C-alpha positions, 0 to 999 in steps of 0.5 A, spaced: 773 599 395 767 595 393 761 598 391 758 595 397 762 598 402 762 604 398 754 604 399 754 603 406 759 608 408 755 613 404 749 611 408 752 611 415 756 618 415 750 621 410 745 619 416 750 621 422 751 629 418 743 629 417 741 628 424 746 634 427 740 638 429 742 645 428 735 648 431 736 645 437 744 647 437 741 654 436 736 653 442 742 650 447 746 656 445 741 662 446 736 658 451 740 653 455 737 648 459 730 649 455 726 644 451 725 648 444 718 651 443 713 646 439 709 650 433 702 650 435 697 652 430 690 653 433 683 653 430 680 659 427 674 658 433 680 657 438 677 651 440 683 646 438 690 646 436 695 642 431 701 641 435 707 639 430 712 635 433 718 637 428 723 642 431 726 646 425 728 653 423 721 655 423 721 654 431 728 658 431 725 663 427 719 664 432 723 664 439 729 668 436 728 672 430 729 671 423 736 671 422 737 666 426 731 662 423 734 663 416 741 661 419 738 654 421 734 653 414 741 655 411 745 650 415 739 644 414 740 646 406 748 646 407 748 638 411 744 636 405 747 640 399 755 639 400 755 631 402 751 630 395 755 634 391 761 631 394 759 624 393 757 626 386 763 629 385 767 624 387 763 618 384 760 621 378 758 614 374 755 612 380 749 614 384 751 614 391 750 621 391 743 619 391 744 615 397 747 620 400 742 625 400 737 620 402 741 618 408 742 625 410 734 626 409 733 620 413 737 623 419 734 629 419 727 627 420 729 621 425 736 623 428 738 617 433 740 623 438 734 626 439 729 620 440 728 620 433 725 626 433 727 630 428 725 636 423 721 638 417 726 636 412 724 642 407 731 646 407 734 640 407 730 637 400 732 644 397 739 643 399 740 636 396 735 638 390 740 644 389 746 639 389 742 634 384 738 639 379 738 646 380 733 648 375 728 641 378 729 645 384 726 652 382 721 648 377 718 643 383 718 649 389 714 653 384 709 648 382 708 647 390 707 655 392 702 654 386 699 648 389 700 652 396 695 657 394 689 652 393 691 649 400 697 652 404 698 644 407 700 642 399 706 648 399 711 643 401 709 636 400 706 638 392 713 641 391 717 635 393 712 631 389 713 634 384 720 632 384 717 625 381 714 627 375 721 632 374 726 626 374 721 622 370 722 627 364 729 628 365 731 622 366 726 617 364 720 613 368 725 607 370 731 611 373 734 611 379 733 619 380 725 618 380 726 611 385 730 617 389 724 622 388 719 617 390 723 614 396 724 623 399 716 624 398 714 618 401 720 619 407 717 626 407 709 624 408 711 619 413 714 624 418 708 628 417 703 623 418 702 625 426 700 632 424 696 629 418 692 625 422 691 631 427 689 635 422 684 629 418 681 628 426 680 636 427 676 636 420 672 631 422 670 635 428 669 641 424 674 645 425 678 650 420 686 651 422 688 658 422 694 658 417 696 666 418 697 664 426 704 662 425 706 668 420 703 672 425 708 669 430 714 670 425 713 677 424 712 678 431 718 675 433 722 679 427 718 686 430 721 684 437 728 683 433 728 690 429 727 693 436 732 690 440 737 692 435 734 699 435 735 699 442 742 696 442 745 701 437 
């Protein structure tokens, strides 16, 4: 089979695998007939809010508790990890695994089955990085967490952007891995663009987001889950 066919098949099946929305499947199982709840982050003055249209593990965690949220996050990571690793093992001398990882991310962010409205991509990127460079995953996400101390919005995007210098140091500035890192960073930012524009407009209006709101919602959901489990016991 020629390299062109392998590339096309890798992209095609990678996209289809990535487009599986485990978050939406969770809502379909646990709350059938109801659309997933969007995450709304209010401003500190409660006069406006930022609405995230991504449907992912955080939505599930808020709606159904930490166990379901963690399960969705793990499944989103696995759907990127397994195809990337399998392709890398099958074709160790070729960069098809980078195509597979990129295609999975595109499918996750813009699934054709859900009007091109997907998840945030954080877990999927962690999964593909685990298959490509486990050390890089640890270092870049640790760096992202440090950046998050400066501003929470830089926590995830910072960790993803740091894959660029990591692969530049590890594989060379003009390597395919660097091109891959640049690509996934651009894709991530493009998917977050609606929220970025909302945030910019809110700041221009003098608003500040209450970043602790989503955390408090997840904690409240976790407490409710524990109460239900205790009652059932």
